[in-house]
C-alpha positions as CSV (number, residue, x, y, z in Angstrom):
1,M,-9.8,12.8,-16.0
2,A,-8.9,16.4,-15.5
3,R,-7.0,18.0,-12.2
4,L,-8.0,21.0,-10.5
5,L,-5.5,22.6,-8.5
6,G,-6.5,24.2,-5.0
7,F,-5.1,27.1,-3.7
8,L,-6.6,29.8,-1.2
9,G,-10.6,29.3,-1.0
10,L,-10.8,25.5,-2.8
11,A,-13.4,23.8,-1.0
12,G,-12.5,19.8,-0.3
13,M,-13.8,17.5,-3.8
14,A,-17.5,15.8,-2.5
15,A,-17.6,14.1,-6.1
16,A,-20.3,11.3,-6.0
17,V,-19.8,8.2,-7.1
18,G,-22.4,6.5,-9.7
19,V,-23.6,10.0,-10.7
20,A,-25.4,9.3,-14.0
21,A,-24.4,11.9,-17.0
22,P,-27.5,13.9,-18.2
23,G,-29.7,11.7,-20.3
24,M,-29.0,8.3,-18.7
25,A,-31.2,8.6,-16.1
26,A,-34.0,6.6,-17.6
27,A,-31.8,3.9,-18.4
28,Q,-30.0,3.9,-14.8
29,S,-30.1,0.5,-13.3
30,T,-32.4,-0.7,-10.7
31,A,-31.3,-3.0,-7.6
32,A,-32.6,-5.8,-9.2
33,D,-30.5,-5.0,-11.9
34,G,-27.7,-5.4,-9.4
35,K,-28.5,-8.5,-7.8
36,A,-28.4,-10.1,-11.2
37,V,-25.3,-8.5,-11.9
38,F,-23.6,-9.7,-8.3
39,D,-25.3,-13.6,-9.0
40,A,-23.6,-13.5,-12.6
41,H,-20.2,-12.0,-12.1
42,C,-19.7,-12.0,-8.6
43,K,-21.5,-14.8,-6.6
44,Q,-19.1,-17.3,-7.3
45,C,-15.9,-15.6,-5.2
46,H,-18.1,-13.5,-2.6
47,E,-21.0,-15.7,-1.1
48,P,-19.5,-17.7,0.4
49,A,-16.1,-16.3,0.2
50,V,-13.5,-17.6,-1.8
51,G,-9.5,-17.5,-0.6
52,R,-8.8,-13.4,0.4
53,A,-12.1,-12.4,-1.1
54,P,-14.0,-10.6,1.0
55,A,-17.2,-12.0,1.8
56,R,-20.3,-10.0,0.7
57,A,-21.1,-9.2,4.0
58,D,-17.7,-7.3,4.4
59,L,-18.6,-5.6,1.0
60,A,-21.8,-4.3,2.4
61,V,-20.3,-2.0,4.7
62,R,-17.8,-0.3,2.3
63,P,-18.7,2.8,0.5
64,A,-19.9,2.2,-2.7
65,A,-17.5,4.4,-3.8
66,D,-14.7,1.8,-2.8
67,I,-16.6,-1.0,-4.9
68,V,-16.8,1.0,-7.9
69,T,-13.1,2.2,-7.8
70,A,-12.2,-1.2,-7.4
71,L,-14.3,-2.2,-10.5
72,T,-13.7,0.2,-12.9
73,S,-9.6,0.8,-12.2
74,G,-8.7,-1.5,-9.1
75,V,-8.2,-5.2,-8.0
76,M,-11.4,-6.0,-9.5
77,K,-11.2,-4.5,-13.1
78,P,-10.3,-7.3,-14.9
79,M,-13.2,-9.5,-13.4
80,A,-15.4,-6.4,-14.5
81,E,-14.6,-6.6,-18.4
82,G,-17.5,-5.9,-20.5
83,L,-19.6,-4.7,-17.6
84,S,-21.2,-1.1,-18.3
85,P,-21.3,2.1,-15.7
86,A,-24.6,1.5,-15.0
87,E,-24.3,-2.3,-14.3
88,I,-21.2,-1.3,-12.0
89,Q,-23.3,1.6,-10.3
90,A,-26.0,-1.0,-10.0
91,V,-23.9,-4.1,-8.4
92,A,-22.3,-1.0,-5.9
93,G,-25.9,0.1,-5.2
94,Y,-27.1,-3.1,-4.5
95,L,-24.5,-4.5,-1.9
96,T,-24.6,-1.5,-0.3
97,S,-28.2,-0.6,-0.5
98,S,-28.4,-1.9,3.3
99,Q,-26.1,0.6,4.7
100,S,-26.4,3.9,2.3
101,G,-29.3,3.0,-0.5
102,G,-29.6,5.2,-3.1
103,E,-30.9,9.1,-3.3
104,S,-32.4,10.8,-6.2
105,S,-31.7,14.4,-6.9
106,G,-32.3,17.0,-9.9
107,D,-29.7,19.1,-11.6
108,A,-30.0,22.8,-12.7
109,T,-31.4,21.0,-16.4
110,G,-33.8,19.3,-14.6
111,V,-32.4,16.0,-15.1
112,E,-32.7,13.3,-12.1
113,R,-29.5,12.0,-11.6
114,R,-29.3,8.7,-8.9
115,V,-26.5,9.0,-6.6
116,I,-25.4,5.5,-5.2
117,G,-23.9,5.1,-1.9
118,P,-21.5,8.2,0.4
119,P,-19.4,10.4,-2.1
120,V,-15.6,9.4,-2.9
121,G,-13.9,10.3,0.5
122,P,-15.3,12.5,3.5
123,V,-17.5,15.5,2.6
124,G,-15.6,18.6,4.8
125,T,-13.6,21.5,3.4
126,D,-10.3,21.6,2.9
127,P,-9.0,24.0,5.7
128,M,-6.8,26.4,3.4
129,C,-3.3,27.9,5.2
130,K,-3.4,31.7,5.5
131,V,0.1,31.8,4.9
132,N,2.5,29.4,2.7
133,T,5.8,29.2,4.8
134,P,8.7,28.6,2.9
135,F,10.6,25.4,2.5
136,K,13.1,24.5,5.2
137,P,14.8,21.8,4.6
138,G,16.9,20.1,7.6
139,P,18.5,16.8,8.8
140,S,15.3,16.1,10.7
141,D,13.2,15.5,7.2
142,W,11.4,12.5,5.9
143,P,11.6,12.6,2.2
144,S,10.6,9.0,0.8
145,A,8.9,6.0,1.6
146,G,12.2,4.7,3.5
147,V,13.6,8.1,4.3
148,D,16.8,7.2,3.0
149,D,18.6,5.4,0.0
150,A,18.7,2.4,2.3
151,S,15.3,2.2,3.0
152,T,16.3,2.1,6.7
153,R,13.3,3.9,7.9
154,F,15.7,5.5,10.1
155,Q,15.3,9.2,11.6
156,R,18.3,9.9,13.2
157,H,17.6,13.8,13.7
158,P,13.8,13.8,14.8
159,Q,13.6,16.1,17.4
160,L,12.3,13.7,20.0
161,T,14.0,11.7,22.7
162,A,12.9,8.7,24.5
163,A,12.2,10.9,27.5
164,D,10.0,13.0,25.4
165,L,7.4,9.8,24.7
166,P,5.1,10.7,27.9
167,K,4.2,14.1,26.3
168,L,3.4,12.7,23.2
169,K,-0.5,14.1,22.5
170,L,-2.4,14.0,18.9
171,K,-2.2,17.6,17.4
172,W,-4.4,17.2,14.6
173,A,-6.3,14.6,12.2
174,F,-7.1,14.7,8.8
175,S,-9.9,12.5,7.1
176,M,-9.3,10.9,3.6
177,S,-10.4,7.9,1.4
178,G,-7.3,5.4,1.3
179,G,-4.7,7.0,2.6
180,G,-1.0,6.5,2.1
181,Q,2.2,7.4,4.2
182,P,3.3,10.9,4.1
183,S,6.9,12.5,3.7
184,V,7.9,15.4,5.3
185,I,10.3,18.6,4.3
186,G,10.5,21.0,6.9
187,D,6.5,22.2,7.9
188,W,5.3,20.5,4.6
189,L,3.8,17.3,4.6
190,F,2.8,15.6,1.1
191,T,0.5,12.6,1.1
192,T,-2.0,11.1,-1.9
193,N,-4.6,8.7,-1.4
194,R,-7.1,6.4,-3.6
195,S,-9.7,9.3,-3.6
196,G,-7.7,11.3,-5.9
197,A,-6.7,14.4,-3.7
198,F,-2.7,14.6,-3.6
199,Y,-2.2,17.0,-0.9
200,A,0.6,19.0,0.7
201,L,-0.2,20.0,4.5
202,D,1.2,22.1,6.8
203,A,2.7,19.8,9.3
204,R,2.4,21.5,12.4
205,T,-1.1,22.4,12.1
206,G,-2.8,20.2,9.0
207,C,-3.7,23.0,7.3
208,V,-3.8,22.7,3.3
209,H,-0.9,24.5,1.1
210,W,-2.4,22.9,-2.1
211,V,-4.1,20.3,-3.5
212,V,-4.3,18.4,-6.6
213,H,-7.8,16.7,-7.9
214,G,-7.6,13.5,-9.8
215,V,-4.5,11.9,-8.9
216,V,-5.4,8.5,-7.6
217,S,-2.3,7.1,-6.0
218,R,-1.5,5.2,-2.7
219,T,2.8,5.6,-3.2
220,T,4.7,7.9,-0.8
221,P,5.6,11.5,-2.4
222,M,9.1,11.6,-2.7
223,V,10.6,15.2,-2.5
224,V,14.0,16.5,-3.8
225,R,15.9,19.7,-4.9
226,S,15.8,20.2,-8.9
227,P,16.5,23.3,-11.3
228,V,13.6,21.4,-13.3
229,S,10.9,23.1,-10.8
230,P,10.3,26.8,-10.4
231,S,10.4,26.4,-6.6
232,G,13.8,24.5,-7.0
233,W,11.6,21.6,-5.4
234,I,10.0,18.5,-7.0
235,T,7.9,16.0,-5.9
236,Y,7.0,12.3,-7.9
237,I,4.2,10.4,-7.3
238,G,2.7,7.2,-9.1
239,E,-0.4,7.1,-9.7
240,A,-3.1,3.9,-10.5
241,S,-2.8,4.9,-14.4
242,K,0.5,3.3,-14.2
243,T,2.3,6.9,-14.9
244,V,4.5,8.9,-12.8
245,H,3.7,12.5,-12.4
246,A,6.2,15.6,-11.1
247,F,5.1,18.4,-9.4
248,D,7.0,21.7,-8.3
249,A,6.4,21.0,-4.2
250,A,5.9,24.4,-3.3
251,T,2.6,25.4,-5.7
252,G,1.3,21.9,-7.2
253,Q,2.3,23.0,-10.3
254,E,2.4,20.0,-12.8
255,L,5.8,19.6,-14.3
256,W,5.5,16.5,-16.7
257,V,3.7,13.1,-16.4
258,S,5.0,10.0,-17.9
259,D,3.8,7.4,-20.9
260,V,2.1,4.8,-19.5
261,L,4.8,2.5,-18.1
262,E,3.0,-0.9,-17.9
263,K,0.0,-1.8,-20.3
264,H,-1.2,-4.9,-18.8
265,P,-4.5,-4.8,-17.6
266,S,-3.6,-6.0,-14.6
267,S,-0.5,-4.0,-13.9
268,V,-0.6,-2.0,-11.3
269,M,1.2,0.5,-9.2
270,T,2.0,0.1,-5.3
271,G,5.7,0.6,-4.4
272,S,6.7,4.4,-4.1
273,P,8.8,5.7,-7.1
274,I,12.7,6.3,-5.9
275,V,14.8,9.2,-6.9
276,S,18.6,8.7,-7.2
277,G,21.0,11.4,-9.3
278,D,19.2,12.0,-12.5
279,K,16.8,8.5,-12.6
280,V,13.8,7.9,-11.1
281,F,13.1,4.3,-10.5
282,V,9.6,2.8,-10.6
283,P,8.4,-0.9,-9.6
284,I,5.6,-2.2,-11.4
285,S,3.4,-4.6,-9.8
286,S,0.2,-6.4,-10.8
287,I,-3.6,-8.0,-9.6
288,E,-3.6,-11.0,-12.0
289,E,-3.8,-13.1,-8.8
290,A,-7.2,-11.7,-8.4
291,S,-8.0,-11.5,-11.9
292,S,-7.5,-15.6,-12.2
293,M,-10.4,-15.7,-10.1
294,S,-12.8,-15.5,-13.2
295,K,-13.2,-18.6,-15.4
296,D,-13.2,-16.1,-18.5
297,Y,-9.8,-15.1,-17.5
298,A,-7.0,-17.0,-19.1
299,C,-4.2,-17.2,-16.7
300,C,-1.6,-15.5,-16.9
301,T,0.8,-13.3,-18.6
302,F,2.0,-10.6,-16.2
303,R,6.1,-10.1,-15.3
304,G,7.2,-8.2,-12.9
305,S,9.5,-4.9,-13.8
306,L,11.6,-2.0,-12.7
307,V,11.4,0.9,-15.0
308,A,13.9,3.9,-15.3
309,L,12.7,7.2,-15.9
310,E,14.8,10.8,-17.0
311,A,14.2,12.9,-13.6
312,K,13.8,16.0,-15.6
313,T,11.5,14.7,-18.2
314,G,10.0,11.4,-17.4
315,R,10.9,10.1,-20.7
316,T,11.5,5.9,-20.3
317,L,15.3,5.3,-20.1
318,W,15.1,1.2,-20.0
319,Q,12.4,-1.4,-18.7
320,T,14.0,-4.5,-17.0
321,F,11.5,-7.5,-16.6
322,V,12.6,-9.8,-14.0
323,I,10.8,-12.6,-15.6
324,P,13.0,-11.9,-19.0
325,E,11.0,-14.7,-21.0
326,P,7.6,-13.5,-22.1
327,A,4.3,-15.8,-21.6
328,H,3.6,-18.6,-23.8
329,P,1.2,-21.3,-24.2
330,Y,1.5,-24.5,-22.5
331,D,-0.2,-27.8,-22.2
332,R,-3.4,-27.1,-20.1
333,K,-6.9,-25.2,-20.6
334,N,-9.2,-23.7,-18.0
335,A,-12.8,-24.1,-17.4
336,A,-13.6,-21.9,-20.4
337,G,-11.5,-23.9,-22.8
338,K,-9.1,-21.2,-22.8
339,A,-5.2,-22.0,-23.1
340,L,-3.3,-21.2,-20.1
341,M,-0.5,-18.9,-20.3
342,G,3.3,-18.6,-18.5
343,P,5.5,-18.0,-17.0
344,A,3.9,-15.3,-15.2
345,G,3.8,-13.1,-11.6
346,A,7.3,-12.0,-9.7
347,A,5.4,-8.6,-9.5
348,I,7.7,-5.8,-7.6
349,W,5.7,-4.4,-4.3
350,S,7.5,-2.4,-2.5
351,A,10.0,0.8,-3.5
352,P,13.5,-0.3,-4.2
353,T,16.8,0.3,-2.8
354,V,19.5,2.4,-3.6
355,D,23.2,1.6,-3.6
356,R,24.8,4.5,-5.0
357,K,28.3,2.8,-4.0
358,R,27.9,-0.1,-6.1
359,G,25.6,1.5,-8.7
360,L,22.6,-0.7,-7.9
361,V,19.0,-0.8,-7.3
362,Y,17.8,-3.6,-5.2
363,V,14.1,-5.1,-5.4
364,V,12.6,-8.0,-4.1
365,T,9.5,-10.0,-6.2
366,G,6.4,-11.9,-5.1
367,D,5.0,-15.1,-6.3
368,S,4.8,-17.3,-9.5
369,Y,1.0,-17.3,-11.2
370,T,1.3,-20.1,-13.2
371,D,3.0,-24.1,-13.5
372,V,5.9,-22.9,-16.0
373,E,9.1,-22.5,-14.1
374,T,10.8,-19.2,-13.5
375,D,13.6,-18.0,-11.1
376,G,12.1,-14.7,-11.0
377,D,9.5,-14.9,-8.5
378,D,10.4,-15.1,-4.7
379,S,13.4,-13.7,-5.1
380,V,16.0,-10.6,-4.6
381,F,17.8,-8.4,-7.7
382,A,20.7,-6.3,-7.4
383,I,20.1,-4.3,-10.9
384,E,22.4,-1.9,-12.2
385,M,21.0,1.9,-12.0
386,A,22.7,3.3,-15.2
387,T,21.8,0.5,-18.1
388,G,19.0,-2.0,-16.2
389,R,21.5,-5.1,-16.7
390,I,20.8,-7.4,-13.9
391,R,24.0,-7.9,-11.7
392,W,22.9,-10.6,-9.6
393,H,19.6,-12.4,-8.0
394,Q,19.1,-15.2,-5.5
395,Q,15.6,-16.9,-5.4
396,V,14.7,-17.9,-2.1
397,T,11.8,-20.1,-2.8
398,K,10.8,-22.4,-5.9
399,A,7.5,-23.2,-7.6
400,D,5.4,-20.5,-5.3
401,N,2.9,-20.8,-7.5
402,F,-0.7,-19.1,-6.6
403,V,-3.4,-16.8,-7.7
404,M,-6.4,-16.4,-5.5
405,G,-9.4,-18.4,-5.1
406,C,-8.1,-22.0,-5.7
407,G,-9.6,-23.2,-2.6
408,P,-11.7,-26.5,-2.6
409,K,-14.5,-25.4,-4.6
410,A,-12.6,-23.5,-7.2
411,A,-13.6,-24.3,-10.7
412,T,-11.6,-21.8,-13.1
413,G,-9.2,-24.0,-13.6
414,N,-6.6,-21.4,-13.7
415,C,-5.1,-22.7,-10.4
416,P,-1.6,-23.7,-10.4
417,S,-1.0,-27.5,-9.4
418,P,0.3,-27.8,-7.0
419,M,-0.3,-24.6,-5.4
420,G,2.6,-22.6,-3.9
421,P,2.3,-21.2,0.1
422,D,2.1,-17.7,-1.6
423,Y,5.3,-16.3,0.0
424,D,6.0,-13.1,-1.8
425,F,8.4,-10.8,-0.4
426,G,6.3,-7.2,-0.1
427,A,8.9,-5.3,2.1
428,S,11.8,-2.9,0.7
429,P,15.1,-4.5,1.1
430,I,17.6,-2.8,3.5
431,L,21.2,-2.0,3.1
432,M,22.9,-2.0,6.3
433,K,26.7,-1.5,7.2
434,L,28.4,-4.0,9.3
435,P,30.9,-3.6,12.0
436,S,33.4,-5.6,9.7
437,G,33.2,-3.0,6.9
438,G,30.9,-4.8,4.6
439,D,27.6,-4.5,3.4
440,V,24.7,-6.5,4.2
441,L,21.2,-6.6,2.0
442,V,18.6,-7.8,4.5
443,A,15.2,-9.0,3.2
444,G,11.9,-10.4,4.8
445,Q,9.4,-12.3,3.0
446,K,6.0,-13.5,4.0
447,S,7.1,-17.0,4.5
448,G,8.4,-15.0,7.9
449,V,11.8,-15.6,7.0
450,A,14.6,-12.8,7.3
451,Y,17.4,-13.2,4.8
452,G,21.3,-11.4,4.9
453,F,22.8,-11.3,1.5
454,D,26.1,-9.6,0.6
455,A,25.3,-6.4,-1.0
456,G,28.4,-7.1,-4.1
457,S,27.9,-10.7,-4.7
458,G,24.4,-11.7,-3.5
459,K,26.0,-14.8,-1.6
460,L,23.6,-15.9,1.2
461,L,24.9,-14.7,4.4
462,W,22.4,-16.1,6.7
463,K,18.8,-16.7,7.2
464,T,16.2,-16.2,10.4
465,Q,13.4,-17.8,10.6
466,V,11.1,-14.7,13.1
467,G,8.0,-15.9,12.2
468,N,5.9,-18.7,11.2
469,G,4.4,-17.4,7.9
470,S,1.2,-17.2,6.6
471,A,-0.2,-15.7,2.9
472,L,-0.6,-12.6,4.6
473,G,2.8,-12.7,6.7
474,G,5.3,-13.4,7.8
475,I,7.1,-10.6,7.5
476,E,4.7,-8.4,5.1
477,W,4.9,-4.7,4.3
478,G,8.0,-3.4,5.9
479,M,11.2,-3.5,8.4
480,G,13.3,-1.0,9.9
481,A,17.0,-0.8,11.0
482,D,19.6,2.0,12.8
483,D,23.3,1.5,13.1
484,K,23.6,-2.3,15.3
485,R,20.1,-3.8,14.7
486,L,17.3,-4.8,12.5
487,Y,13.7,-4.5,13.2
488,V,11.2,-6.9,11.7
489,P,7.4,-6.9,12.4
490,V,5.8,-10.0,12.0
491,A,1.8,-10.5,10.8
492,D,1.3,-14.2,10.8
493,L,-2.2,-13.4,10.4
494,G,-3.5,-16.4,8.8
495,L,-2.1,-18.5,11.9
496,L,-4.0,-16.1,14.2
497,F,-7.2,-17.4,12.8
498,H,-5.8,-20.4,12.5
499,F,-4.5,-21.5,15.7
500,A,-7.8,-19.8,17.3
501,G,-9.4,-22.3,15.7
502,G,-7.8,-25.1,16.9
503,S,-5.2,-25.7,13.9
504,G,-1.9,-24.9,12.6
505,L,1.3,-23.2,13.6
506,P,1.3,-21.3,16.8
507,P,1.3,-17.5,15.3
508,K,4.5,-15.1,16.2
509,A,2.9,-12.0,15.7
510,G,4.9,-9.0,17.0
511,L,8.1,-6.9,16.8
512,Y,11.7,-8.9,16.7
513,G,15.1,-7.0,17.2
514,L,18.2,-8.8,15.1
515,N,21.8,-9.2,14.7
516,P,22.3,-7.7,10.9
517,A,25.7,-9.8,10.8
518,T,24.4,-12.8,12.1
519,G,20.8,-13.0,12.2
520,K,20.1,-14.0,15.6
521,I,17.2,-12.7,17.1
522,L,18.2,-10.4,20.1
523,W,14.9,-9.8,21.6
524,A,11.1,-10.5,21.1
525,T,7.9,-8.8,21.8
526,P,5.0,-10.3,21.4
527,S,1.9,-8.4,20.2
528,P,-0.5,-7.7,23.0
529,E,-3.8,-8.7,23.2
530,A,-5.8,-5.3,23.6
531,P,-8.9,-3.9,23.1
532,C,-10.1,-2.4,20.2
533,H,-13.4,-1.7,18.1
534,Y,-13.5,-1.1,14.4
535,A,-16.5,1.0,13.4
536,R,-18.1,-0.9,10.7
537,D,-19.1,-3.1,13.2
538,K,-20.8,-0.7,14.9
539,T,-22.5,-2.2,18.1
540,K,-21.0,-6.0,17.1
541,P,-18.5,-6.9,19.0
542,S,-15.0,-6.9,16.8
543,T,-12.7,-9.6,16.0
544,C,-9.8,-7.7,16.6
545,V,-6.4,-8.8,15.0
546,R,-3.1,-8.3,16.5
547,A,-0.9,-8.7,13.2
548,Q,2.0,-6.5,13.3
549,S,2.2,-6.1,9.2
550,A,2.7,-2.5,9.1
551,A,6.3,-1.2,8.0
552,P,7.7,0.4,11.2
553,A,9.9,3.8,11.6
554,V,12.7,4.4,13.9
555,M,14.7,6.7,16.1
556,P,17.5,6.5,17.9
557,G,16.5,4.4,20.8
558,V,12.9,3.9,19.5
559,V,10.7,2.1,17.3
560,F,7.1,3.1,16.5
561,S,5.0,0.1,14.8
562,G,1.4,-0.4,14.8
563,T,-0.9,-3.3,14.7
564,L,-4.2,-4.5,12.6
565,D,-6.3,-3.8,15.9
566,G,-5.5,0.1,15.8
567,W,-2.4,0.2,18.5
568,F,0.3,2.1,17.9
569,R,3.3,1.9,20.3
570,A,7.0,2.7,20.9
571,Y,9.4,0.0,21.9
572,D,12.9,0.6,23.2
573,S,15.1,-0.5,20.2
574,K,17.6,-2.1,22.8
575,T,15.3,-4.3,24.5
576,G,12.0,-4.5,22.8
577,K,9.9,-3.2,26.2
578,I,7.1,-1.3,24.9
579,L,7.6,2.4,26.4
580,W,4.0,4.0,24.9
581,A,1.2,3.2,23.5
582,Y,-2.0,4.7,21.8
583,S,-5.2,2.9,20.7
584,T,-6.6,4.5,17.7
585,T,-10.0,2.6,17.6
586,A,-10.6,3.9,21.5
587,Q,-12.2,7.2,20.4
588,T,-13.2,9.3,17.3
589,Y,-11.8,12.4,15.5
590,D,-13.0,16.0,14.6
591,T,-10.6,16.4,11.9
592,V,-9.3,19.8,10.8
593,N,-11.2,19.3,7.1
594,G,-14.6,19.1,8.9
595,I,-15.2,15.8,9.6
596,K,-17.3,15.2,13.1
597,G,-16.7,11.9,15.0
598,Q,-14.4,9.7,12.0
599,P,-13.3,6.7,13.6
600,G,-9.6,5.2,13.5
601,G,-9.0,1.8,12.8
602,G,-6.4,-1.1,11.5
603,I,-2.8,0.1,10.8
604,D,-1.6,-1.6,7.7
605,G,0.5,-1.2,4.8
606,M,2.8,1.6,4.9
607,G,4.1,2.5,7.8
608,P,4.6,6.0,10.2
609,A,7.1,8.8,9.6
610,I,9.0,10.7,11.9
611,A,10.2,14.6,11.4
612,G,10.6,17.5,13.0
613,G,9.7,16.4,16.3
614,M,6.4,14.7,15.1
615,I,5.4,11.1,14.4
616,F,2.6,10.8,11.4
617,T,0.4,7.9,10.9
618,M,-2.6,6.7,9.0
619,S,-5.3,4.6,10.8
620,G,-7.8,2.6,8.9
621,F,-5.9,2.0,5.7
622,N,-7.8,-0.6,3.9
623,G,-4.6,-3.3,2.8
624,A,-4.7,-6.6,1.8
625,S,-6.1,-8.1,5.0
626,Q,-9.3,-6.4,4.4
627,I,-9.5,-6.1,8.1
628,G,-10.3,-3.1,10.5
629,S,-11.2,-0.7,7.7
630,N,-13.2,1.9,7.7
631,G,-13.2,3.0,4.0
632,V,-12.0,6.3,5.0
633,N,-8.8,6.5,7.0
634,V,-7.6,9.2,9.5
635,L,-4.3,10.7,9.1
636,L,-2.9,11.1,12.7
637,A,0.0,13.9,14.1
638,F,1.7,13.3,17.0
639,G,4.0,15.7,18.9
640,K,5.4,17.0,22.2
641,D,2.6,18.6,24.4
């Protein structure tokens, strides 16, 4: 897709999904065709919903753009193999017709075009900055997903104190589809999103310095100094196309794009690339768990890996697979008679952590997809930065073999037997200095267990059951730390539903403070039951979920953490007491890019960023839980009044 670089006077992109090319109108599929496609290819998993697949009623309130994206480049792409663009458009139109319907229009040539559903992202105008202020980097920057090499998410120089919390006010809001966590250098804020617009915004006002279109990403940009870039500053992002892209941070000028780093059809990038020295480290993940919901798919062949690129050119230096043995057929066939494959899995969902002293980069992995034994899943790896050689690794859960759609009615034949609990690692590991002088590498799992490993040898030092765990956390997307404590959000999302229904272990959703030397829980603050309303539920009561799955952000004395019911809170880091709270669903927002009445939603996935006396968080993220999302997110910027 061509990339359109926007500067002064460039209007926001309002391209509609499903616009047929000239000459296709006569062949455009009807709603009846969409129903036929849904019944043949989708109904078995979505009506009624199987596993984590959303129900048809949930799909109906999504923007058609989200459905088309999922089928063409997202989680459902493998299930859409063999479908024509017209059939994909038709099923999106069928699912969303009760919400948005279709609209016919003509272009300058007189050819009728059918627009299915709403356009990609909000229909607004990018407010271009009148002056592009120079880069003024400082100690209060947040330049990467985890803010530092150790992935602590600890802002040491926030230009805020706990005493300033009562003065926090919303300064501006910016609407976008599928937005991720921003990074900040001086007064410049960088953010990607899944609608394909990569923005450099003014952190104080939300005006646009530049925008590059056609860059679909959910990763946090990393911004560093570089002689390769004309301005002296470069930013790197991972794209849905499984490439890494480098841009001049001051102008948006493209510097290079890597080769496709993983050609497996179900591979994706969720973890942010991390730069250290002359290398960019890129984690490779997968949606093959979802691909296996189709009986026509022979499970499974993906293997998680870490790729090292040359920072100057994007050239691949090495790729290390965390399952060393390629998949091979074994003695099972699925419902379509296709031979099953393995070993497979061990996706790397999160950003790597760098240990410059030891020359190591640490990653954590997800579950296995097959019955074939492997020790690469549910593991912590230490990989040599120079060579890609694995220095050590520790597996914490064996035989965690899992794919989606494997309930009592599953008929694909792809399900492992027995099924594992789906206890991936989704949070970046954190490297912490202990009072003894040693270093502990801390990892948090969806099982609800936090682990402490000796950073040099990989020896397990401690393990603590913090949450009770579930397939959607437990510890889901991230933890934080300062020099004294580890801060662990717990989602326990599945348990919140099961316990409310009278079964299962009690959920322990909340925020916890731990001693990093021993793993001892120092304090625990349950997620409060608080009012919220998801906009997509309109006049219906919302089933608000207080799961605490998003990564936190830490500053001296304070931890910021959000919940799936849309609440954003500040906690006392010593005691866990809630010091400040803001409901992102209690009002709508008139955004700086011209959207009136933009709703907020659940807070999930990547966490907030603290920089230059301000806090930035994304509300409405469409995360793994499929709860509290509006399809369109809003980036909220808080500062002192």
